[in-house]
All heavy atoms as TSV, in Angstrom:
chain	resi	resn	atom	element	x	y	z
A	1	ASP	N	N	92.747	94.153	89.433
A	1	ASP	CA	C	93.453	94.952	88.263
A	1	ASP	C	C	93.948	96.213	89.045
A	1	ASP	O	O	93.245	96.829	89.800
A	1	ASP	CB	C	92.703	95.177	87.143
A	1	ASP	CG	C	92.463	93.855	86.347
A	1	ASP	OD1	O	93.392	93.008	86.299
A	1	ASP	OD2	O	91.453	93.754	85.641
A	2	ARG	N	N	95.128	96.728	88.537
A	2	ARG	CA	C	95.635	98.012	89.139
A	2	ARG	C	C	95.786	99.135	87.990
A	2	ARG	O	O	95.861	98.742	86.894
A	2	ARG	CB	C	96.971	97.887	89.753
A	2	ARG	CG	C	97.036	96.986	90.933
A	2	ARG	CD	C	98.442	96.893	91.513
A	2	ARG	NE	N	98.419	96.462	92.878
A	2	ARG	CZ	C	98.157	97.184	93.973
A	2	ARG	NH1	N	98.111	98.474	93.834
A	2	ARG	NH2	N	98.065	96.589	95.188
A	3	MET	N	N	95.677	100.368	88.438
A	3	MET	CA	C	95.954	101.379	87.568
A	3	MET	C	C	96.714	102.454	88.384
A	3	MET	O	O	96.771	102.444	89.570
A	3	MET	CB	C	94.624	102.085	86.997
A	3	MET	CG	C	93.722	102.622	87.999
A	3	MET	SD	S	92.222	103.246	87.310
A	3	MET	CE	C	92.810	104.668	86.311
A	4	GLN	N	N	97.230	103.463	87.775
A	4	GLN	CA	C	97.987	104.545	88.321
A	4	GLN	C	C	97.219	105.904	88.041
A	4	GLN	O	O	97.487	106.581	87.214
A	4	GLN	CB	C	99.481	104.705	87.664
A	4	GLN	CG	C	100.164	103.418	87.938
A	4	GLN	CD	C	101.646	103.557	87.283
A	4	GLN	OE1	O	101.928	104.560	86.708
A	4	GLN	NE2	N	102.339	102.422	87.217
A	5	PRO	N	N	96.302	106.180	89.005
A	5	PRO	CA	C	95.368	107.337	88.878
A	5	PRO	C	C	96.164	108.673	88.898
A	5	PRO	O	O	97.216	108.786	89.537
A	5	PRO	CB	C	94.549	107.204	90.071
A	5	PRO	CG	C	94.563	105.790	90.605
A	5	PRO	CD	C	95.982	105.361	90.233
A	6	ILE	N	N	95.721	109.633	88.213
A	6	ILE	CA	C	96.265	110.991	88.263
A	6	ILE	C	C	96.197	111.439	89.722
A	6	ILE	O	O	95.209	111.282	90.440
A	6	ILE	CB	C	95.465	111.908	87.383
A	6	ILE	CG1	C	95.503	111.523	85.886
A	6	ILE	CG2	C	95.879	113.291	87.619
A	6	ILE	CD1	C	94.574	112.381	84.957
A	7	GLY	N	N	97.345	112.076	90.125
A	7	GLY	CA	C	97.415	112.610	91.430
A	7	GLY	C	C	97.849	111.568	92.619
A	7	GLY	O	O	97.996	112.087	93.644
A	8	LEU	N	N	98.084	110.415	92.195
A	8	LEU	CA	C	98.621	109.422	93.086
A	8	LEU	C	C	99.945	108.904	92.560
A	8	LEU	O	O	100.097	108.514	91.450
A	8	LEU	CB	C	97.557	108.265	93.112
A	8	LEU	CG	C	97.811	107.078	94.178
A	8	LEU	CD1	C	97.652	107.718	95.672
A	8	LEU	CD2	C	96.798	105.971	93.972
A	9	LYS	N	N	100.894	108.788	93.528
A	9	LYS	CA	C	102.171	108.421	93.229
A	9	LYS	C	C	102.324	106.838	92.657
A	9	LYS	O	O	103.071	106.591	91.817
A	9	LYS	CB	C	103.206	108.738	94.247
A	9	LYS	CG	C	103.481	110.111	94.375
A	9	LYS	CD	C	104.629	110.244	95.295
A	9	LYS	CE	C	105.158	111.788	95.281
A	9	LYS	NZ	N	106.471	112.051	96.042
A	10	GLY	N	N	101.637	106.083	93.585
A	10	GLY	CA	C	101.710	104.595	93.179
A	10	GLY	C	C	100.427	104.161	92.409
A	10	GLY	O	O	99.927	104.922	91.644
A	11	SER	N	N	100.193	102.925	92.479
A	11	SER	CA	C	99.002	102.338	91.906
A	11	SER	C	C	98.003	101.999	92.897
A	11	SER	O	O	98.152	102.018	94.099
A	11	SER	CB	C	99.514	101.112	91.068
A	11	SER	OG	O	99.889	100.036	92.006
A	12	LYS	N	N	96.842	101.711	92.245
A	12	LYS	CA	C	95.599	101.424	93.163
A	12	LYS	C	C	94.673	100.426	92.473
A	12	LYS	O	O	94.607	100.450	91.311
A	12	LYS	CB	C	94.856	102.789	93.509
A	12	LYS	CG	C	93.882	102.608	94.391
A	12	LYS	CD	C	93.412	104.094	94.919
A	12	LYS	CE	C	93.014	103.979	96.345
A	12	LYS	NZ	N	92.583	105.268	96.933
A	13	LEU	N	N	94.176	99.400	93.282
A	13	LEU	CA	C	93.186	98.532	92.678
A	13	LEU	C	C	92.008	99.227	92.384
A	13	LEU	O	O	91.542	100.127	93.077
A	13	LEU	CB	C	92.974	97.533	93.811
A	13	LEU	CG	C	94.009	96.523	94.132
A	13	LEU	CD1	C	93.679	95.680	95.486
A	13	LEU	CD2	C	94.278	95.481	93.085
A	14	ILE	N	N	91.436	98.725	91.258
A	14	ILE	CA	C	90.105	99.196	90.766
A	14	ILE	C	C	88.976	99.052	91.863
A	14	ILE	O	O	88.282	99.965	92.140
A	14	ILE	CB	C	89.648	98.471	89.546
A	14	ILE	CG1	C	90.665	98.692	88.333
A	14	ILE	CG2	C	88.206	98.934	89.129
A	14	ILE	CD1	C	90.590	100.155	87.843
A	15	SER	N	N	89.024	97.956	92.592
A	15	SER	CA	C	88.138	97.682	93.674
A	15	SER	C	C	88.320	98.749	94.763
A	15	SER	O	O	87.226	99.311	95.354
A	15	SER	CB	C	88.326	96.417	94.283
A	15	SER	OG	O	89.523	96.179	94.710
A	16	ASP	N	N	89.520	99.238	95.066
A	16	ASP	CA	C	89.723	100.229	96.060
A	16	ASP	C	C	89.295	101.599	95.619
A	16	ASP	O	O	88.688	102.450	96.305
A	16	ASP	CB	C	91.088	100.242	96.406
A	16	ASP	CG	C	91.575	98.956	97.302
A	16	ASP	OD1	O	90.693	98.273	97.878
A	16	ASP	OD2	O	92.854	98.876	97.312
A	17	ILE	N	N	89.452	101.929	94.315
A	17	ILE	CA	C	88.901	103.190	93.658
A	17	ILE	C	C	87.455	103.150	93.879
A	17	ILE	O	O	86.829	104.242	94.279
A	17	ILE	CB	C	89.314	103.286	92.179
A	17	ILE	CG1	C	90.809	103.473	92.145
A	17	ILE	CG2	C	88.527	104.431	91.522
A	17	ILE	CD1	C	91.433	103.305	90.768
A	18	LEU	N	N	86.761	102.070	93.508
A	18	LEU	CA	C	85.240	102.172	93.641
A	18	LEU	C	C	84.913	102.236	95.030
A	18	LEU	O	O	83.859	102.891	95.383
A	18	LEU	CB	C	84.725	100.847	93.004
A	18	LEU	CG	C	84.910	100.769	91.475
A	18	LEU	CD1	C	84.487	99.445	90.890
A	18	LEU	CD2	C	84.287	101.905	90.656
A	19	LYS	N	N	85.531	101.565	95.913
A	19	LYS	CA	C	85.293	101.732	97.385
A	19	LYS	C	C	85.427	103.107	97.914
A	19	LYS	O	O	84.635	103.507	98.646
A	19	LYS	CB	C	86.197	100.648	98.109
A	19	LYS	CG	C	85.879	100.542	99.701
A	19	LYS	CD	C	86.917	99.650	100.291
A	19	LYS	CE	C	86.791	99.304	101.553
A	19	LYS	NZ	N	87.737	98.437	102.128
A	20	ASP	N	N	86.471	103.703	97.482
A	20	ASP	CA	C	86.826	105.052	97.994
A	20	ASP	C	C	85.697	106.068	97.460
A	20	ASP	O	O	85.302	107.069	98.073
A	20	ASP	CB	C	88.099	105.646	97.446
A	20	ASP	CG	C	89.296	104.899	98.110
A	20	ASP	OD1	O	89.073	104.204	99.139
A	20	ASP	OD2	O	90.501	104.972	97.588
A	21	ASP	N	N	85.168	105.746	96.279
A	21	ASP	CA	C	84.057	106.620	95.648
A	21	ASP	C	C	82.746	106.238	96.119
A	21	ASP	O	O	81.677	106.703	95.566
A	21	ASP	CB	C	84.187	106.508	94.171
A	21	ASP	CG	C	85.295	107.324	93.584
A	21	ASP	OD1	O	86.000	107.995	94.299
A	21	ASP	OD2	O	85.478	107.176	92.281
A	22	LYS	N	N	82.687	105.278	97.001
A	22	LYS	CA	C	81.533	104.824	97.827
A	22	LYS	C	C	80.447	104.232	96.799
A	22	LYS	O	O	79.201	104.589	96.862
A	22	LYS	CB	C	80.867	105.880	98.510
A	22	LYS	CG	C	81.782	106.453	99.756
A	22	LYS	CD	C	81.143	107.461	100.473
A	22	LYS	CE	C	81.986	107.950	101.709
A	22	LYS	NZ	N	83.366	107.888	101.770
A	23	VAL	N	N	80.972	103.483	95.785
A	23	VAL	CA	C	80.099	102.800	94.909
A	23	VAL	C	C	79.493	101.554	95.527
A	23	VAL	O	O	80.257	100.649	96.023
A	23	VAL	CB	C	80.873	102.404	93.616
A	23	VAL	CG1	C	79.917	101.573	92.694
A	23	VAL	CG2	C	81.371	103.512	92.745
A	24	PRO	N	N	78.219	101.483	95.661
A	24	PRO	CA	C	77.639	100.330	96.278
A	24	PRO	C	C	77.918	98.924	95.558
A	24	PRO	O	O	78.081	98.899	94.350
A	24	PRO	CB	C	76.200	100.389	96.235
A	24	PRO	CG	C	75.994	101.883	95.860
A	24	PRO	CD	C	77.228	102.262	95.094
A	25	ASN	N	N	78.103	97.823	96.308
A	25	ASN	CA	C	78.659	96.582	95.704
A	25	ASN	C	C	77.520	96.112	94.699
A	25	ASN	O	O	78.109	95.551	93.703
A	25	ASN	CB	C	78.590	95.486	96.880
A	25	ASN	CG	C	79.706	95.624	97.732
A	25	ASN	OD1	O	80.752	96.167	97.349
A	25	ASN	ND2	N	79.655	95.148	98.959
A	26	SER	N	N	76.331	96.471	94.808
A	26	SER	CA	C	75.398	96.050	93.655
A	26	SER	C	C	75.559	96.868	92.417
A	26	SER	O	O	75.138	96.427	91.357
A	26	SER	CB	C	73.922	96.252	94.305
A	26	SER	OG	O	73.771	97.633	94.580
A	27	ASN	N	N	76.231	98.060	92.478
A	27	ASN	CA	C	76.531	98.815	91.236
A	27	ASN	C	C	77.880	98.504	90.740
A	27	ASN	O	O	78.239	99.008	89.556
A	27	ASN	CB	C	76.413	100.285	91.569
A	27	ASN	CG	C	74.890	100.646	91.854
A	27	ASN	OD1	O	74.003	99.659	91.585
A	27	ASN	ND2	N	74.788	101.856	92.218
A	28	LYS	N	N	78.854	97.836	91.260
A	28	LYS	CA	C	80.154	97.610	90.878
A	28	LYS	C	C	80.220	96.933	89.525
A	28	LYS	O	O	81.088	97.170	88.773
A	28	LYS	CB	C	81.125	96.970	91.982
A	28	LYS	CG	C	81.226	97.952	93.107
A	28	LYS	CD	C	82.174	97.256	94.088
A	28	LYS	CE	C	82.531	98.289	95.288
A	28	LYS	NZ	N	83.301	97.673	96.268
A	29	LYS	N	N	79.331	95.965	89.485
A	29	LYS	CA	C	79.407	95.177	88.173
A	29	LYS	C	C	78.924	95.997	86.982
A	29	LYS	O	O	79.175	95.623	85.841
A	29	LYS	CB	C	78.482	93.915	88.300
A	29	LYS	CG	C	76.930	94.347	88.616
A	29	LYS	CD	C	76.071	93.192	88.723
A	29	LYS	CE	C	74.588	93.559	89.141
A	29	LYS	NZ	N	73.815	92.301	89.493
A	30	ASN	N	N	78.442	97.159	87.188
A	30	ASN	CA	C	77.919	97.967	86.152
A	30	ASN	C	C	79.015	99.071	85.637
A	30	ASN	O	O	78.747	99.970	84.892
A	30	ASN	CB	C	76.528	98.717	86.456
A	30	ASN	CG	C	75.490	97.885	86.653
A	30	ASN	OD1	O	75.482	96.768	85.878
A	30	ASN	ND2	N	74.612	98.017	87.539
A	31	CYS	N	N	80.098	99.073	86.420
A	31	CYS	CA	C	81.249	99.944	86.198
A	31	CYS	C	C	82.130	99.401	85.084
A	31	CYS	O	O	82.368	98.201	84.977
A	31	CYS	CB	C	82.113	100.116	87.380
A	31	CYS	SG	S	81.141	101.121	88.699
A	32	PHE	N	N	82.568	100.386	84.109
A	32	PHE	CA	C	83.387	99.799	83.133
A	32	PHE	C	C	84.772	100.279	83.144
A	32	PHE	O	O	85.149	101.430	83.788
A	32	PHE	CB	C	82.787	100.467	81.700
A	32	PHE	CG	C	81.431	99.763	81.348
A	32	PHE	CD1	C	80.292	100.439	81.681
A	32	PHE	CD2	C	81.450	98.637	80.637
A	32	PHE	CE1	C	79.127	99.782	81.357
A	32	PHE	CE2	C	80.268	97.903	80.413
A	32	PHE	CZ	C	78.933	98.580	80.764
A	33	VAL	N	N	85.691	99.516	82.618
A	33	VAL	CA	C	87.155	99.911	82.618
A	33	VAL	C	C	87.648	99.833	81.082
A	33	VAL	O	O	87.346	99.047	80.359
A	33	VAL	CB	C	87.882	98.842	83.422
A	33	VAL	CG1	C	89.448	99.052	83.229
A	33	VAL	CG2	C	87.534	98.839	84.813
A	34	LEU	N	N	88.276	101.005	80.832
A	34	LEU	CA	C	88.761	101.208	79.396
A	34	LEU	C	C	90.259	100.792	79.459
A	34	LEU	O	O	91.079	101.309	80.145
A	34	LEU	CB	C	88.667	102.639	78.958
A	34	LEU	CG	C	89.187	103.011	77.589
A	34	LEU	CD1	C	88.359	102.195	76.481
A	34	LEU	CD2	C	88.954	104.455	77.264
A	35	CYS	N	N	90.740	99.961	78.594
A	35	CYS	CA	C	92.116	99.374	78.572
A	35	CYS	C	C	92.602	99.388	77.052
A	35	CYS	O	O	91.936	99.474	76.153
A	35	CYS	CB	C	91.991	97.866	78.918
A	35	CYS	SG	S	91.310	97.539	80.537
A	36	ASP	N	N	93.956	99.441	77.185
A	36	ASP	CA	C	94.775	99.150	75.812
A	36	ASP	C	C	95.430	97.913	75.843
A	36	ASP	O	O	95.068	97.096	76.824
A	36	ASP	CB	C	95.651	100.325	75.457
A	36	ASP	CG	C	96.762	100.592	76.501
A	36	ASP	OD1	O	96.982	99.686	77.318
A	36	ASP	OD2	O	97.544	101.650	76.306
A	37	GLU	N	N	96.321	97.537	75.073
A	37	GLU	CA	C	97.084	96.371	75.198
A	37	GLU	C	C	97.857	96.139	76.334
A	37	GLU	O	O	98.215	94.918	76.695
A	37	GLU	CB	C	98.016	96.130	73.910
A	37	GLU	CG	C	97.304	96.174	72.631
A	37	GLU	CD	C	97.097	97.630	72.129
A	37	GLU	OE1	O	97.779	98.605	72.501
A	37	GLU	OE2	O	96.264	97.727	71.174
A	38	GLU	N	N	98.251	97.159	77.080
A	38	GLU	CA	C	99.208	97.003	78.174
A	38	GLU	C	C	98.741	97.413	79.467
A	38	GLU	O	O	99.251	96.952	80.519
A	38	GLU	CB	C	100.446	97.976	77.773
A	38	GLU	CG	C	101.030	97.673	76.605
A	38	GLU	CD	C	102.167	98.673	76.268
A	38	GLU	OE1	O	102.260	99.671	76.937
A	38	GLU	OE2	O	102.789	98.603	75.197
A	39	LYS	N	N	97.658	98.202	79.613
A	39	LYS	CA	C	97.349	98.941	80.850
A	39	LYS	C	C	95.776	99.345	80.816
A	39	LYS	O	O	95.173	99.468	79.738
A	39	LYS	CB	C	98.212	100.043	81.163
A	39	LYS	CG	C	98.043	101.223	80.273
A	39	LYS	CD	C	99.056	102.166	80.507
A	39	LYS	CE	C	99.084	103.329	79.561
A	39	LYS	NZ	N	99.279	102.974	78.057
A	40	ILE	N	N	95.347	99.569	82.096
A	40	ILE	CA	C	94.062	100.255	82.167
A	40	ILE	C	C	94.171	101.673	81.865
A	40	ILE	O	O	95.087	102.346	82.454
A	40	ILE	CB	C	93.523	99.981	83.563
A	40	ILE	CG1	C	93.239	98.570	83.835
A	40	ILE	CG2	C	92.270	100.797	83.797
A	40	ILE	CD1	C	92.845	98.256	85.275
A	41	ILE	N	N	93.409	102.341	81.117
A	41	ILE	CA	C	93.393	103.747	80.713
A	41	ILE	C	C	92.531	104.469	81.701
A	41	ILE	O	O	92.819	105.525	82.095
A	41	ILE	CB	C	92.965	103.879	79.270
A	41	ILE	CG1	C	93.998	103.264	78.320
A	41	ILE	CG2	C	92.746	105.315	78.945
A	41	ILE	CD1	C	93.648	103.142	76.967
A	42	SER	N	N	91.409	103.972	81.949
A	42	SER	CA	C	90.464	104.680	82.791
A	42	SER	C	C	89.386	103.680	83.454
A	42	SER	O	O	89.055	102.790	82.867
A	42	SER	CB	C	89.616	105.725	81.995
A	42	SER	OG	O	88.749	106.403	82.684
A	43	CYS	N	N	89.062	104.094	84.735
A	43	CYS	CA	C	87.905	103.454	85.285
A	43	CYS	C	C	86.802	104.493	84.960
A	43	CYS	O	O	86.755	105.530	85.679
A	43	CYS	CB	C	88.230	103.171	86.831
A	43	CYS	SG	S	86.654	102.432	87.591
A	44	ILE	N	N	85.885	104.232	84.074
A	44	ILE	CA	C	85.077	105.259	83.432
A	44	ILE	C	C	84.180	105.950	84.604
A	44	ILE	O	O	83.664	105.261	85.266
A	44	ILE	CB	C	84.140	104.569	82.325
A	44	ILE	CG1	C	84.960	103.802	81.301
A	44	ILE	CG2	C	83.201	105.618	81.842
A	44	ILE	CD1	C	85.669	104.752	80.510
A	45	GLY	N	N	84.324	107.222	84.589
A	45	GLY	CA	C	83.471	108.013	85.463
A	45	GLY	C	C	84.094	108.055	86.808
A	45	GLY	O	O	83.492	108.796	87.779
A	46	HIS	N	N	85.308	107.514	87.123
A	46	HIS	CA	C	85.890	107.576	88.331
A	46	HIS	C	C	87.421	108.061	88.287
A	46	HIS	O	O	87.742	109.103	88.984
A	46	HIS	CB	C	86.015	106.129	89.061
A	46	HIS	CG	C	84.551	105.680	89.316
A	46	HIS	ND1	N	83.759	106.176	90.356
A	46	HIS	CD2	C	83.806	104.854	88.539
A	46	HIS	CE1	C	82.485	105.722	90.216
A	46	HIS	NE2	N	82.571	104.841	89.219
A	47	ARG	N	N	88.311	107.548	87.479
A	47	ARG	CA	C	89.726	107.860	87.519
A	47	ARG	C	C	90.227	107.646	86.072
A	47	ARG	O	O	89.692	106.780	85.425
A	47	ARG	CB	C	90.437	107.034	88.455
A	47	ARG	CG	C	90.117	107.146	89.925
A	47	ARG	CD	C	90.694	108.378	90.534
A	47	ARG	NE	N	90.372	108.440	91.907
A	47	ARG	CZ	C	89.357	108.504	92.603
A	47	ARG	NH1	N	88.132	108.659	91.823
A	47	ARG	NH2	N	89.259	108.660	93.866
A	48	ILE	N	N	91.354	108.419	85.785
A	48	ILE	CA	C	92.134	108.308	84.570
A	48	ILE	C	C	93.479	107.807	84.840
A	48	ILE	O	O	94.068	108.457	85.928
A	48	ILE	CB	C	92.072	109.548	83.761
A	48	ILE	CG1	C	90.617	109.943	83.295
A	48	ILE	CG2	C	92.914	109.437	82.531
A	48	ILE	CD1	C	90.462	111.213	82.695
A	49	ASP	N	N	94.111	107.015	84.239
A	49	ASP	CA	C	95.436	106.618	84.426
A	49	ASP	C	C	96.572	107.697	84.018
A	49	ASP	O	O	96.384	108.235	82.971
A	49	ASP	CB	C	95.794	105.325	83.740
A	49	ASP	CG	C	97.130	104.721	84.101
A	49	ASP	OD1	O	98.237	105.250	83.792
A	49	ASP	OD2	O	97.135	103.696	84.890
A	50	ARG	N	N	97.341	108.051	84.941
A	50	ARG	CA	C	98.258	109.093	84.583
A	50	ARG	C	C	99.141	108.906	83.421
A	50	ARG	O	O	99.720	109.811	82.712
A	50	ARG	CB	C	99.100	109.560	85.783
A	50	ARG	CG	C	100.204	108.503	86.185
A	50	ARG	CD	C	100.999	109.126	87.416
A	50	ARG	NE	N	101.917	108.208	87.806
A	50	ARG	CZ	C	101.771	107.415	88.890
A	50	ARG	NH1	N	100.578	107.394	89.588
A	50	ARG	NH2	N	102.692	106.566	89.276
A	51	ARG	N	N	99.401	107.603	83.063
A	51	ARG	CA	C	100.336	107.334	81.912
A	51	ARG	C	C	99.500	107.520	80.583
A	51	ARG	O	O	100.261	107.462	79.573
A	51	ARG	CB	C	100.646	105.819	82.027
A	51	ARG	CG	C	101.491	105.547	83.271
A	51	ARG	CD	C	101.710	104.030	83.366
A	51	ARG	NE	N	100.355	103.471	83.794
A	51	ARG	CZ	C	100.260	102.080	84.025
A	51	ARG	NH1	N	101.248	101.338	83.815
A	51	ARG	NH2	N	98.997	101.684	84.267
A	52	SER	N	N	98.207	107.840	80.696
A	52	SER	CA	C	97.466	108.071	79.490
A	52	SER	C	C	97.237	109.489	79.162
A	52	SER	O	O	96.560	109.734	78.068
A	52	SER	CB	C	96.160	107.242	79.612
A	52	SER	OG	O	96.303	105.927	79.799
A	53	ILE	N	N	97.870	110.372	79.886
A	53	ILE	CA	C	97.673	111.772	79.465
A	53	ILE	C	C	98.387	112.185	78.363
A	53	ILE	O	O	99.579	111.874	78.184
A	53	ILE	CB	C	98.037	112.646	80.827
A	53	ILE	CG1	C	97.345	112.225	82.085
A	53	ILE	CG2	C	98.024	114.144	80.547
A	53	ILE	CD1	C	97.710	112.894	83.378
A	54	ALA	N	N	97.864	113.023	77.436
A	54	ALA	CA	C	98.503	113.505	76.366
A	54	ALA	C	C	99.576	114.499	76.754
A	54	ALA	O	O	99.391	115.248	77.740
A	54	ALA	CB	C	97.567	114.208	75.413
A	55	HIS	N	N	100.615	114.557	76.016
A	55	HIS	CA	C	101.646	115.525	76.380
A	55	HIS	C	C	102.259	115.976	74.952
A	55	HIS	O	O	101.863	115.738	73.882
A	55	HIS	CB	C	102.796	114.901	77.244
A	55	HIS	CG	C	103.391	113.608	76.735
A	55	HIS	ND1	N	104.226	113.508	75.673
A	55	HIS	CD2	C	103.177	112.321	77.170
A	55	HIS	CE1	C	104.504	112.266	75.557
A	55	HIS	NE2	N	103.809	111.566	76.386
A	56	GLU	N	N	103.350	116.921	75.088
A	56	GLU	CA	C	103.869	117.432	73.855
A	56	GLU	C	C	104.454	116.480	72.888
A	56	GLU	O	O	104.523	116.828	71.683
A	56	GLU	CB	C	104.930	118.639	74.170
A	56	GLU	CG	C	106.163	118.130	74.846
A	56	GLU	CD	C	105.997	117.921	76.322
A	56	GLU	OE1	O	104.902	118.158	76.884
A	56	GLU	OE2	O	107.067	117.607	77.001
A	57	HIS	N	N	104.693	115.443	73.280
A	57	HIS	CA	C	105.366	114.297	72.371
A	57	HIS	C	C	104.291	113.259	71.859
A	57	HIS	O	O	104.666	112.413	71.116
A	57	HIS	CB	C	106.416	113.512	73.153
A	57	HIS	CG	C	107.591	114.503	73.615
A	57	HIS	ND1	N	108.480	115.248	72.696
A	57	HIS	CD2	C	107.983	114.803	74.769
A	57	HIS	CE1	C	109.218	115.847	73.371
A	57	HIS	NE2	N	109.061	115.657	74.705
A	58	SER	N	N	103.000	113.499	72.357
A	58	SER	CA	C	102.036	112.604	71.907
A	58	SER	C	C	101.760	112.748	70.374
A	58	SER	O	O	101.665	113.828	69.842
A	58	SER	CB	C	100.677	112.945	72.583
A	58	SER	OG	O	100.745	112.652	73.942
A	59	LYS	N	N	101.739	111.586	69.667
A	59	LYS	CA	C	101.501	111.576	68.264
A	59	LYS	C	C	100.127	111.179	67.785
A	59	LYS	O	O	99.670	111.543	66.688
A	59	LYS	CB	C	102.461	110.581	67.627
A	59	LYS	CG	C	104.004	110.938	67.616
A	59	LYS	CD	C	104.839	110.027	66.916
A	59	LYS	CE	C	106.333	110.472	67.216
A	59	LYS	NZ	N	107.161	109.467	66.666
A	60	LEU	N	N	99.505	110.623	68.759
A	60	LEU	CA	C	98.077	110.118	68.408
A	60	LEU	C	C	97.182	110.303	69.616
A	60	LEU	O	O	97.604	109.948	70.650
A	60	LEU	CB	C	98.056	108.644	68.005
A	60	LEU	CG	C	96.604	107.997	67.612
A	60	LEU	CD1	C	95.969	108.638	66.461
A	60	LEU	CD2	C	96.791	106.506	67.502
A	61	ILE	N	N	96.110	110.967	69.361
A	61	ILE	CA	C	95.153	111.274	70.442
A	61	ILE	C	C	93.872	110.750	70.080
A	61	ILE	O	O	93.380	111.149	68.974
A	61	ILE	CB	C	95.005	112.724	70.911
A	61	ILE	CG1	C	96.395	113.098	71.396
A	61	ILE	CG2	C	93.944	112.975	72.113
A	61	ILE	CD1	C	96.552	114.715	71.653
A	62	ILE	N	N	93.213	109.809	70.866
A	62	ILE	CA	C	91.908	109.309	70.653
A	62	ILE	C	C	90.968	109.774	71.606
A	62	ILE	O	O	91.147	109.844	72.840
A	62	ILE	CB	C	91.961	107.789	70.612
A	62	ILE	CG1	C	92.970	107.315	69.593
A	62	ILE	CG2	C	90.558	107.103	70.425
A	62	ILE	CD1	C	93.258	105.771	69.738
A	63	ARG	N	N	89.765	110.191	71.142
A	63	ARG	CA	C	88.632	110.633	71.931
A	63	ARG	C	C	87.753	109.626	72.087
A	63	ARG	O	O	87.168	109.017	71.026
A	63	ARG	CB	C	88.094	111.953	71.450
A	63	ARG	CG	C	86.888	112.522	72.194
A	63	ARG	CD	C	86.263	113.721	71.674
A	63	ARG	NE	N	84.973	113.890	72.422
A	63	ARG	CZ	C	84.484	115.134	72.180
A	63	ARG	NH1	N	84.939	115.999	71.532
A	63	ARG	NH2	N	83.319	115.303	72.845
A	64	VAL	N	N	87.305	109.179	73.203
A	64	VAL	CA	C	86.215	108.270	73.495
A	64	VAL	C	C	84.966	108.845	74.160
A	64	VAL	O	O	85.123	109.472	75.270
A	64	VAL	CB	C	86.811	107.096	74.331
A	64	VAL	CG1	C	85.728	106.030	74.583
A	64	VAL	CG2	C	87.987	106.407	73.752
A	65	ASP	N	N	83.863	108.785	73.547
A	65	ASP	CA	C	82.572	109.260	74.165
A	65	ASP	C	C	81.792	108.121	74.727
A	65	ASP	O	O	81.553	107.249	73.858
A	65	ASP	CB	C	81.852	110.073	73.096
A	65	ASP	CG	C	82.527	111.475	72.802
A	65	ASP	OD1	O	82.957	112.087	73.650
A	65	ASP	OD2	O	82.531	111.700	71.583
A	66	ILE	N	N	81.391	108.125	75.749
A	66	ILE	CA	C	80.547	107.142	76.374
A	66	ILE	C	C	79.191	107.572	76.577
A	66	ILE	O	O	78.979	108.666	77.258
A	66	ILE	CB	C	81.019	106.648	77.764
A	66	ILE	CG1	C	82.551	106.275	77.800
A	66	ILE	CG2	C	80.264	105.563	78.349
A	66	ILE	CD1	C	82.852	105.103	76.932
A	67	GLN	N	N	78.133	106.932	75.906
A	67	GLN	CA	C	76.681	107.457	76.068
A	67	GLN	C	C	76.003	106.268	76.773
A	67	GLN	O	O	76.154	105.099	76.561
A	67	GLN	CB	C	76.173	107.650	74.679
A	67	GLN	CG	C	76.864	108.706	74.006
A	67	GLN	CD	C	76.295	108.899	72.632
A	67	GLN	OE1	O	75.272	108.252	72.099
A	67	GLN	NE2	N	76.934	109.838	71.827
A	68	GLN	N	N	75.083	106.715	77.594
A	68	GLN	CA	C	74.316	105.698	78.475
A	68	GLN	C	C	72.855	105.729	77.738
A	68	GLN	O	O	72.360	106.666	77.341
A	68	GLN	CB	C	74.260	106.134	79.812
A	68	GLN	CG	C	75.557	105.834	80.365
A	68	GLN	CD	C	75.434	106.174	81.990
A	68	GLN	OE1	O	74.480	106.236	82.631
A	68	GLN	NE2	N	76.579	106.295	82.535
């Protein structure tokens, strides 16, 4: 799966994001991805998709709190 992280012009695979962040292979299965109907919104704790940033034309903003 791909997402378009903030600060990156193109898209990036979730596996590459976790690799860049040096997440051990044994911990990758414990990483969560937040999605809507169309795209990945965030790789929780690692990156946020730039298409999901609120702007002056946003009509609905949802806050998601993740507790461990």
